[in-house]
C-alpha positions as a Markdown table, in Angstrom:
| # | Residue | x | y | z |
|---|---|---|---|---|
| 1 | Met | 0.0 | 0.0 | 0.0 |
| 2 | Ala | 2.8 | 2.4 | 0.9 |
| 3 | Arg | 4.6 | 1.5 | -2.4 |
| 4 | Gly | 1.4 | 2.3 | -4.4 |
| 5 | Leu | 1.1 | 5.7 | -2.6 |
| 6 | Leu | 4.7 | 6.5 | -3.4 |
| 7 | Gln | 4.2 | 5.7 | -7.1 |
| 8 | Gln | 1.1 | 8.0 | -7.1 |
| 9 | Leu | 3.2 | 10.8 | -5.6 |
| 10 | Ile | 6.0 | 10.3 | -8.2 |
| 11 | Val | 3.5 | 10.3 | -11.1 |
| 12 | Gly | 1.8 | 13.5 | -9.7 |
| 13 | Ala | 5.2 | 15.2 | -9.3 |
| 14 | Leu | 6.1 | 14.4 | -12.9 |
| 15 | Phe | 2.8 | 15.6 | -14.1 |
| 16 | Leu | 3.2 | 18.9 | -12.3 |
| 17 | Ala | 6.8 | 19.3 | -13.6 |
| 18 | Ser | 5.5 | 18.8 | -17.2 |
| 19 | Ala | 2.7 | 21.2 | -16.6 |
| 20 | Ala | 5.0 | 23.8 | -15.2 |
| 21 | His | 7.2 | 23.7 | -18.3 |
| 22 | Ser | 4.8 | 26.2 | -19.9 |
| 23 | Leu | 2.0 | 28.5 | -18.8 |
| 24 | Lys | -1.4 | 28.7 | -20.5 |
| 25 | Leu | -3.4 | 31.9 | -20.5 |
| 26 | Glu | -6.9 | 32.8 | -21.8 |
| 27 | Leu | -6.9 | 36.4 | -23.1 |
| 28 | His | -10.3 | 38.1 | -23.4 |
| 29 | Ala | -10.5 | 41.0 | -25.8 |
| 30 | His | -11.5 | 44.5 | -24.7 |
| 31 | Pro | -12.5 | 47.5 | -26.7 |
| 32 | Gly | -10.6 | 50.7 | -26.9 |
| 33 | Ser | -6.9 | 51.5 | -27.1 |
| 34 | Glu | -3.9 | 50.0 | -25.3 |
| 35 | Ser | -3.9 | 50.3 | -21.5 |
| 36 | Lys | -1.5 | 49.0 | -18.9 |
| 37 | Lys | -4.5 | 48.5 | -16.5 |
| 38 | Lys | -5.9 | 45.8 | -18.9 |
| 39 | Glu | -2.7 | 43.8 | -19.4 |
| 40 | Arg | -2.2 | 40.4 | -18.0 |
| 41 | Cys | 1.4 | 40.0 | -16.8 |
| 42 | Val | 3.7 | 37.2 | -15.6 |
| 43 | Arg | 6.6 | 38.2 | -13.4 |
| 44 | Asn | 9.9 | 36.5 | -12.9 |
| 45 | Phe | 13.2 | 37.5 | -11.4 |
| 46 | Val | 16.5 | 37.4 | -13.2 |
| 47 | Gly | 20.1 | 38.3 | -12.3 |
| 48 | Gln | 22.3 | 40.8 | -14.1 |
| 49 | Glu | 23.7 | 39.8 | -17.5 |
| 50 | Thr | 21.6 | 36.7 | -17.7 |
| 51 | Leu | 20.2 | 35.2 | -20.9 |
| 52 | Val | 16.4 | 35.0 | -21.1 |
| 53 | Val | 14.3 | 33.4 | -23.8 |
| 54 | Val | 10.6 | 34.1 | -23.9 |
| 55 | Ala | 8.5 | 31.9 | -26.2 |
| 56 | Ala | 4.8 | 32.6 | -26.7 |
| 57 | Lys | 2.4 | 30.7 | -28.9 |
| 58 | Val | -0.9 | 32.5 | -29.7 |
| 59 | Asp | -3.8 | 30.8 | -31.4 |
| 60 | Gly | -6.2 | 32.4 | -33.8 |
| 61 | His | -5.5 | 34.1 | -37.1 |
| 62 | Lys | -5.2 | 37.7 | -38.3 |
| 63 | Gly | -8.3 | 39.4 | -39.4 |
| 64 | Asp | -10.5 | 37.7 | -36.7 |
| 65 | Gly | -11.2 | 41.1 | -35.1 |
| 66 | Met | -8.6 | 40.7 | -32.3 |
| 67 | Met | -5.0 | 41.9 | -31.9 |
| 68 | Val | -2.6 | 40.4 | -29.3 |
| 69 | Asn | 0.3 | 42.5 | -28.2 |
| 70 | Ile | 3.3 | 41.4 | -26.0 |
| 71 | His | 5.3 | 43.8 | -23.9 |
| 72 | Ile | 8.4 | 42.7 | -22.0 |
| 73 | Arg | 9.9 | 45.1 | -19.5 |
| 74 | Asp | 11.6 | 45.0 | -16.1 |
| 75 | Ala | 10.7 | 46.8 | -12.8 |
| 76 | Leu | 13.4 | 49.5 | -13.5 |
| 77 | Gly | 11.7 | 50.7 | -16.7 |
| 78 | Asn | 13.9 | 48.9 | -19.2 |
| 79 | Glu | 12.0 | 47.6 | -22.3 |
| 80 | Tyr | 13.4 | 44.4 | -23.9 |
| 81 | Ala | 10.8 | 43.5 | -26.5 |
| 82 | Lys | 7.4 | 44.7 | -27.8 |
| 83 | Pro | 6.0 | 42.5 | -30.6 |
| 84 | Arg | 2.5 | 43.5 | -31.9 |
| 85 | Asp | -0.3 | 41.6 | -33.5 |
| 86 | Val | 1.2 | 38.3 | -32.5 |
| 87 | Val | -0.3 | 35.1 | -34.1 |
| 88 | Gly | 1.4 | 31.8 | -33.9 |
| 89 | Glu | 4.8 | 31.5 | -32.2 |
| 90 | Ser | 6.8 | 34.5 | -31.0 |
| 91 | Arg | 10.3 | 34.2 | -29.6 |
| 92 | Ser | 12.1 | 37.0 | -27.8 |
| 93 | Val | 15.7 | 36.7 | -26.6 |
| 94 | Phe | 17.4 | 39.3 | -24.4 |
| 95 | Thr | 20.1 | 39.7 | -21.7 |
| 96 | Ser | 19.1 | 41.4 | -18.5 |
| 97 | His | 20.7 | 44.7 | -17.6 |
| 98 | His | 20.2 | 44.6 | -13.8 |
| 99 | Asp | 19.2 | 42.3 | -10.9 |
| 100 | Ala | 15.5 | 42.9 | -11.1 |
| 101 | Ala | 12.2 | 41.4 | -11.9 |
| 102 | Phe | 10.8 | 41.5 | -15.4 |
| 103 | Asp | 7.2 | 41.2 | -16.7 |
| 104 | Val | 5.9 | 39.5 | -19.7 |
| 105 | Cys | 2.5 | 41.3 | -20.4 |
| 106 | Phe | -0.2 | 40.3 | -22.9 |
| 107 | Glu | -3.1 | 42.5 | -24.1 |
| 108 | Asn | -5.9 | 41.5 | -26.5 |
| 109 | Ile | -7.7 | 44.4 | -28.2 |
| 110 | Leu | -10.8 | 44.4 | -30.3 |
| 111 | Thr | -10.1 | 45.8 | -33.8 |
| 112 | Ser | -13.6 | 45.7 | -35.2 |
| 113 | Gly | -17.0 | 47.1 | -33.9 |
| 114 | Arg | -18.5 | 43.6 | -33.8 |
| 115 | Arg | -17.4 | 41.3 | -31.1 |
| 116 | Pro | -16.1 | 38.0 | -32.5 |
| 117 | Thr | -17.1 | 34.6 | -31.2 |
| 118 | Pro | -15.2 | 33.4 | -29.2 |
| 119 | Ser | -13.8 | 36.8 | -28.1 |
| 120 | Phe | -10.6 | 35.4 | -26.5 |
| 121 | Arg | -7.3 | 33.8 | -27.5 |
| 122 | Asn | -5.3 | 31.1 | -25.9 |
| 123 | Val | -1.6 | 31.8 | -25.1 |
| 124 | Glu | 1.0 | 29.3 | -24.2 |
| 125 | Leu | 4.0 | 30.9 | -22.5 |
| 126 | Asp | 7.5 | 29.4 | -21.9 |
| 127 | Ile | 10.3 | 31.3 | -20.2 |
| 128 | Asp | 13.8 | 29.9 | -20.0 |
| 129 | Ile | 16.5 | 31.7 | -18.0 |
| 130 | Gly | 20.3 | 31.2 | -17.9 |
| 131 | Ala | 21.7 | 27.8 | -18.8 |
| 132 | Asp | 18.2 | 26.5 | -19.7 |
| 133 | Ala | 17.9 | 29.3 | -22.3 |
| 134 | Lys | 20.8 | 28.0 | -24.3 |
| 135 | Asp | 20.5 | 25.5 | -27.2 |
| 136 | Trp | 22.9 | 22.8 | -26.1 |
| 137 | Ser | 22.4 | 20.7 | -29.2 |
| 138 | Ala | 23.6 | 23.6 | -31.4 |
| 139 | Ile | 26.5 | 24.2 | -29.0 |
| 140 | Gln | 27.5 | 20.5 | -29.1 |
| 141 | Ala | 27.3 | 20.5 | -32.9 |
| 142 | Thr | 29.2 | 23.7 | -33.3 |
| 143 | Glu | 32.0 | 23.0 | -30.8 |
| 144 | Lys | 32.0 | 19.2 | -31.7 |
| 145 | Leu | 31.5 | 18.2 | -28.0 |
| 146 | Lys | 30.7 | 14.7 | -26.9 |
| 147 | Pro | 27.4 | 14.2 | -25.1 |
| 148 | Val | 29.1 | 13.8 | -21.8 |
| 149 | Glu | 31.1 | 17.0 | -22.3 |
| 150 | Ala | 28.0 | 19.0 | -23.3 |
| 151 | Glu | 26.2 | 17.7 | -20.2 |
| 152 | Leu | 29.1 | 18.5 | -17.9 |
| 153 | Arg | 29.3 | 22.0 | -19.4 |
| 154 | Arg | 25.6 | 22.5 | -18.9 |
| 155 | Met | 25.9 | 21.4 | -15.2 |
| 156 | Glu | 28.9 | 23.7 | -14.8 |
| 157 | Glu | 26.9 | 26.7 | -15.9 |
| 158 | Leu | 24.0 | 25.7 | -13.7 |
| 159 | Thr | 26.3 | 25.5 | -10.8 |
| 160 | Leu | 27.7 | 28.9 | -11.5 |
| 161 | Glu | 24.2 | 30.3 | -11.7 |
| 162 | Met | 23.4 | 28.8 | -8.3 |
| 163 | Val | 26.6 | 30.4 | -6.9 |
| 164 | Arg | 25.6 | 33.8 | -8.3 |
| 165 | Glu | 22.1 | 33.4 | -6.9 |
| 166 | Met | 23.6 | 32.6 | -3.5 |
| 167 | Asp | 25.9 | 35.6 | -3.6 |
| 168 | Tyr | 22.9 | 37.8 | -4.6 |
| 169 | Leu | 20.9 | 36.4 | -1.7 |
| 170 | Arg | 23.7 | 37.0 | 0.7 |
| 171 | Val | 24.1 | 40.6 | -0.5 |
| 172 | Arg | 20.3 | 41.1 | -0.3 |
| 173 | Glu | 20.2 | 39.6 | 3.1 |
| 174 | Gln | 22.9 | 42.0 | 4.3 |
| 175 | Lys | 21.0 | 45.0 | 2.9 |
| 176 | Leu | 17.8 | 43.9 | 4.6 |
| 177 | Arg | 19.7 | 43.3 | 7.9 |
| 178 | Asp | 21.2 | 46.8 | 7.6 |
| 179 | Thr | 17.8 | 48.3 | 7.0 |
| 180 | Asn | 16.3 | 46.5 | 10.0 |
| 181 | Glu | 19.1 | 47.6 | 12.2 |
| 182 | Ser | 18.9 | 51.2 | 11.1 |
| 183 | Thr | 15.1 | 51.1 | 11.5 |
| 184 | Asn | 15.4 | 49.7 | 15.0 |
| 185 | Asn | 18.0 | 52.3 | 15.9 |
| 186 | Arg | 15.7 | 55.1 | 14.7 |
| 187 | Val | 12.8 | 53.7 | 16.6 |
| 188 | Lys | 14.9 | 53.4 | 19.7 |
| 189 | Trp | 16.0 | 57.0 | 19.6 |
| 190 | Phe | 12.5 | 58.1 | 18.7 |
| 191 | Gly | 11.1 | 56.3 | 21.8 |
| 192 | Ile | 13.8 | 57.9 | 24.0 |
| 193 | Gly | 13.1 | 61.4 | 22.6 |
| 194 | Thr | 9.4 | 60.9 | 23.1 |
| 195 | Thr | 9.9 | 59.8 | 26.7 |
| 196 | Trp | 12.0 | 62.8 | 27.5 |
| 197 | Leu | 9.5 | 65.1 | 25.8 |
| 198 | Leu | 6.7 | 63.6 | 27.9 |
| 199 | Val | 8.8 | 64.0 | 31.0 |
| 200 | Ala | 9.4 | 67.7 | 30.1 |
| 201 | Leu | 5.7 | 68.3 | 29.5 |
| 202 | Trp | 4.9 | 66.6 | 32.8 |
| 203 | Ala | 7.4 | 68.9 | 34.6 |
| 204 | Trp | 6.0 | 71.9 | 32.8 |
| 205 | Gln | 2.5 | 71.1 | 33.9 |
| 206 | Ile | 3.7 | 70.5 | 37.5 |
| 207 | Met | 5.3 | 73.9 | 37.4 |
| 208 | Tyr | 2.1 | 75.6 | 36.2 |
| 209 | Leu | 0.0 | 73.7 | 38.7 |
| 210 | His | 2.4 | 74.8 | 41.5 |
| 211 | Gln | 2.4 | 78.4 | 40.3 |
| 212 | Ser | -1.4 | 78.3 | 40.1 |
| 213 | Arg | -1.9 | 76.9 | 43.6 |
| 214 | Lys | 0.7 | 79.0 | 45.5 |
| 215 | Arg | -0.1 | 82.6 | 44.6 |
| 216 | Gly | 0.0 | 84.2 | 48.0 |
| 217 | Thr | -3.7 | 85.2 | 48.3 |
| 218 | Leu | -6.5 | 82.8 | 48.9 |
| 219 | Glu | -8.7 | 84.3 | 46.1 |
| 220 | Ser | -6.1 | 83.8 | 43.5 |
| 221 | Asp | -5.2 | 80.3 | 44.8 |
| 222 | Leu | -8.9 | 79.2 | 44.4 |
| 223 | Leu | -9.3 | 80.9 | 41.0 |
| 224 | Leu | -6.2 | 79.8 | 39.3 |
| 225 | Ser | -5.9 | 76.4 | 40.8 |
| 226 | Ser | -9.4 | 75.4 | 39.7 |
| 227 | Phe | -8.7 | 76.9 | 36.2 |
| 228 | Ala | -5.5 | 75.0 | 35.8 |
| 229 | Glu | -7.2 | 71.7 | 36.8 |
| 230 | Ala | -10.0 | 72.3 | 34.3 |
| 231 | His | -8.2 | 73.8 | 31.3 |
| 232 | Leu | -4.4 | 73.3 | 31.6 |
| 233 | Ser | -4.3 | 70.0 | 29.7 |
| 234 | Thr | -6.4 | 71.4 | 26.8 |
| 235 | Leu | -4.7 | 74.7 | 26.2 |
| 236 | Ser | -3.0 | 75.4 | 22.9 |
| 237 | Glu | 0.6 | 76.4 | 22.6 |
| 238 | Arg | -0.4 | 80.1 | 22.1 |
| 239 | Glu | -2.7 | 79.9 | 25.2 |
| 240 | Leu | 0.1 | 78.2 | 27.3 |
| 241 | Val | 2.5 | 81.1 | 26.4 |
| 242 | Gln | -0.1 | 83.6 | 27.4 |
| 243 | Tyr | -0.9 | 81.8 | 30.6 |
| 244 | Asp | 2.8 | 81.7 | 31.5 |
| 245 | Lys | 3.0 | 85.5 | 31.1 |
| 246 | Leu | -0.3 | 86.0 | 33.0 |
| 247 | Leu | 1.1 | 84.2 | 36.0 |
| 248 | Asp | 3.8 | 86.9 | 36.3 |
| 249 | Glu | 1.2 | 89.5 | 36.9 |
| 250 | Asn | 0.0 | 90.8 | 40.2 |
| 251 | Asp | -2.4 | 88.5 | 42.1 |
| 252 | Trp | -5.0 | 91.2 | 42.7 |
| 253 | Asp | -4.8 | 92.4 | 39.1 |
| 254 | Ile | -5.4 | 88.9 | 37.8 |
| 255 | Tyr | -8.3 | 88.5 | 40.3 |
| 256 | Tyr | -10.1 | 91.7 | 39.3 |
| 257 | Trp | -9.5 | 91.2 | 35.6 |
| 258 | Ala | -11.1 | 87.8 | 35.8 |
| 259 | Thr | -14.0 | 88.7 | 38.0 |
| 260 | Gln | -15.1 | 92.1 | 36.8 |
| 261 | Ser | -17.5 | 92.3 | 33.9 |
| 262 | Glu | -18.3 | 94.8 | 31.1 |
| 263 | Gln | -21.3 | 96.0 | 33.1 |
| 264 | Gln | -19.0 | 97.0 | 36.0 |
| 265 | Gln | -16.8 | 98.9 | 33.6 |
| 266 | Gln | -19.8 | 100.9 | 32.2 |
| 267 | Gln | -21.1 | 101.6 | 35.7 |
| 268 | Gln | -17.6 | 102.6 | 36.9 |
| 269 | Ser | -17.2 | 105.0 | 33.9 |
| 270 | Gln | -20.7 | 106.6 | 34.6 |
| 271 | Ser | -20.5 | 106.8 | 38.4 |
| 272 | Ser | -17.0 | 108.2 | 38.8 |
| 273 | Pro | -15.3 | 111.0 | 36.8 |
| 274 | Ser | -12.3 | 110.2 | 34.8 |
| 275 | Pro | -9.3 | 110.2 | 37.1 |
| 276 | Ser | -6.1 | 112.1 | 36.5 |
| 277 | Pro | -3.1 | 110.2 | 35.1 |
| 278 | Ser | -1.4 | 110.5 | 38.5 |
| 279 | Ser | -4.2 | 108.8 | 40.4 |
| 280 | Ser | -5.6 | 106.3 | 37.9 |
| 281 | Ser | -4.5 | 102.7 | 37.8 |
| 282 | Pro | -1.9 | 102.0 | 35.1 |
| 283 | Thr | -2.9 | 100.1 | 32.0 |
| 284 | Thr | 0.3 | 98.3 | 31.9 |
| 285 | Ile | 1.9 | 96.3 | 34.7 |
| 286 | Thr | 4.4 | 98.3 | 36.8 |
| 287 | Asp | 6.5 | 97.5 | 39.8 |
| 288 | Asp | 4.7 | 95.5 | 42.5 |
| 289 | Val | 5.5 | 98.1 | 45.2 |
| 290 | Asn | 4.0 | 101.0 | 43.2 |
| 291 | Gln | 0.9 | 98.9 | 42.4 |
| 292 | Asn | 0.4 | 98.0 | 46.0 |
| 293 | Asp | 0.7 | 101.7 | 47.0 |
| 294 | Ile | -1.9 | 102.7 | 44.4 |
| 295 | Ile | -4.3 | 99.9 | 45.7 |
| 296 | Thr | -3.8 | 101.0 | 49.3 |
| 297 | Ser | -4.4 | 104.7 | 48.6 |
| 298 | Asn | -7.5 | 103.9 | 46.6 |
| 299 | Ser | -8.8 | 101.6 | 49.3 |
| 300 | His | -8.2 | 104.3 | 52.1 |
| 301 | Asp | -10.0 | 106.9 | 50.0 |
| 302 | Glu | -12.9 | 104.6 | 49.4 |
| 303 | Ser | -13.2 | 103.5 | 53.0 |
| 304 | Ser | -13.1 | 107.2 | 54.2 |
| 305 | Ser | -15.8 | 108.2 | 51.7 |
| 306 | Ser | -17.9 | 105.3 | 52.7 |
| 307 | Ser | -17.6 | 105.9 | 56.4 |
| 308 | Ser | -18.6 | 109.6 | 56.0 |
| 309 | Ser | -21.8 | 108.7 | 54.2 |
| 310 | Ser | -24.8 | 107.5 | 56.1 |
| 311 | Ser | -25.5 | 104.6 | 53.6 |
| 312 | Pro | -23.4 | 102.8 | 51.0 |
| 313 | Ser | -23.4 | 104.2 | 47.4 |
| 314 | Ser | -26.2 | 102.7 | 45.3 |
| 315 | Ser | -24.0 | 102.9 | 42.2 |
| 316 | Ser | -21.4 | 100.6 | 43.4 |
| 317 | Pro | -21.0 | 97.7 | 41.0 |
| 318 | Pro | -22.0 | 94.2 | 42.2 |
| 319 | Ser | -19.3 | 91.6 | 42.9 |
| 320 | Glu | -18.8 | 88.1 | 44.1 |
| 321 | Trp | -18.1 | 89.2 | 47.7 |
| 322 | Pro | -20.0 | 92.6 | 48.1 |
| 323 | Arg | -19.3 | 93.0 | 51.8 |
| 324 | Ser | -16.4 | 92.3 | 54.1 |
| 325 | Thr | -16.1 | 91.9 | 57.8 |
| 326 | Ala | -15.3 | 95.6 | 58.1 |
| 327 | Gly | -18.7 | 96.7 | 56.7 |
| 328 | Ser | -19.6 | 98.2 | 53.4 |
| 329 | Phe | -17.0 | 97.3 | 50.7 |
| 330 | Arg | -16.8 | 98.5 | 47.2 |
| 331 | Pro | -14.5 | 96.4 | 45.0 |
| 332 | Leu | -11.8 | 98.3 | 43.2 |
| 333 | Tyr | -12.2 | 98.3 | 39.5 |
| 334 | Arg | -9.0 | 97.8 | 37.5 |
| 335 | Pro | -8.8 | 98.5 | 33.8 |
| 336 | Val | -7.6 | 95.6 | 31.7 |
| 337 | Pro | -4.4 | 96.4 | 29.7 |
| 338 | Pro | -4.6 | 96.0 | 25.9 |
| 339 | Leu | -2.2 | 93.1 | 26.2 |
| 340 | Trp | -4.8 | 91.0 | 28.0 |
| 341 | Arg | -7.9 | 92.6 | 26.6 |
| 342 | Asp | -7.1 | 91.1 | 23.2 |
| 343 | Ser | -5.7 | 87.9 | 24.5 |
| 344 | Asp | -7.1 | 84.4 | 24.3 |
| 345 | Ile | -6.5 | 83.3 | 27.9 |
| 346 | Leu | -8.4 | 86.0 | 29.7 |
| 347 | Pro | -11.8 | 85.1 | 28.1 |
| 348 | Leu | -11.2 | 81.5 | 29.1 |
| 349 | Leu | -10.5 | 82.6 | 32.6 |
| 350 | Arg | -13.6 | 84.8 | 32.7 |
| 351 | Gln | -15.7 | 81.9 | 31.4 |
| 352 | His | -14.3 | 79.7 | 34.1 |
| 353 | Val | -15.2 | 82.3 | 36.8 |
| 354 | Ala | -18.8 | 82.5 | 35.4 |
| 355 | Ser | -19.2 | 78.7 | 35.4 |
| 356 | Arg | -17.8 | 78.5 | 39.0 |
| 357 | Ser | -19.6 | 81.5 | 40.4 |
| 358 | Ala | -21.6 | 81.3 | 43.6 |
| 359 | Val | -24.8 | 82.1 | 41.7 |
| 360 | Gly | -25.7 | 79.2 | 39.5 |
| 361 | Gly | -22.3 | 77.5 | 39.7 |
| 362 | Arg | -20.4 | 75.1 | 41.9 |
| 363 | Gly | -18.5 | 77.9 | 43.6 |
| 364 | Leu | -14.8 | 78.3 | 44.4 |
| 365 | Ala | -14.9 | 77.3 | 48.1 |
| 366 | Phe | -12.2 | 74.6 | 47.9 |
| 367 | Met | -9.0 | 74.0 | 45.9 |
| 368 | Pro | -8.9 | 71.0 | 43.7 |
| 369 | Pro | -7.1 | 68.0 | 45.1 |
| 370 | Leu | -3.5 | 67.4 | 44.0 |
| 371 | Pro | -3.2 | 64.7 | 41.3 |
| 372 | Ser | -1.7 | 61.4 | 42.6 |
């Protein structure tokens, strides 16, 4: 039983070998002009300076309404043969220019308006490469070689072809290895750079969180710490730069710029005359000592005026904390400098204050917890 199975395998292998000697194609005709998209190609690889013989046998006859064209080219763009309107046997012989794959392409084009029946042609293709492409019978007769000498010479050329193929595979394997090593090296340094970039961004956010939580006044701590927790991770590069500059401003300036509204600005301009340049708050940030002196003098003037009157002024603008433990309190209005009036970060800070206000919001009673 095992012997019968072995015989069947040998017969099948011989059948496959005989069938692999040539390739049969069925080319259906298409209307229109020549097009690479409608070609049917067979690809094979060949080494440099190697003899190649392409034999194609096309059935049919001329004038049947179909035209079969053959195009032989390699992957580098070199064209070796381009026979047209092939009927019967066609033979193309060439020597390869480079180590590259070459294509043998067929195309069947309708030449008449009426589609013939059948509308296809059968093609039998045979490709011989290297020592198999040579006619050893002619070589034996020309050089007057004995059959054994001709066979030994053929085996010698086959052995040389195998050596050349092994050398090519070795060189190609070396190229692939170098490519893999360089790719691994680039990926390694890319990962290291990405890691250090993430560490730098993490340290940057920690610095901003620390500067937002440790301002020196409770109001600014509550305001900026909650803003940093809610918006710091989503700020753009432009907004981060503006936020970094905003943290260098005076705490009370930041607080009033964020909490005062346009309505307060209009009420302030209507209720109080325009102050002289010597007593008005500066539109740009000055020295902290001068700013504190201005704030202190304004607060003393306001407290003295409020104590002399019998009741608090009805035109005082509303605020988040309208009264303090000392009695009637009118918050100091501070004009917003043009640098921050036209910025992107101040509207976000005001929106945050509006969303966290005591009226209709969650409030700012507690600082957010530190991230673990």
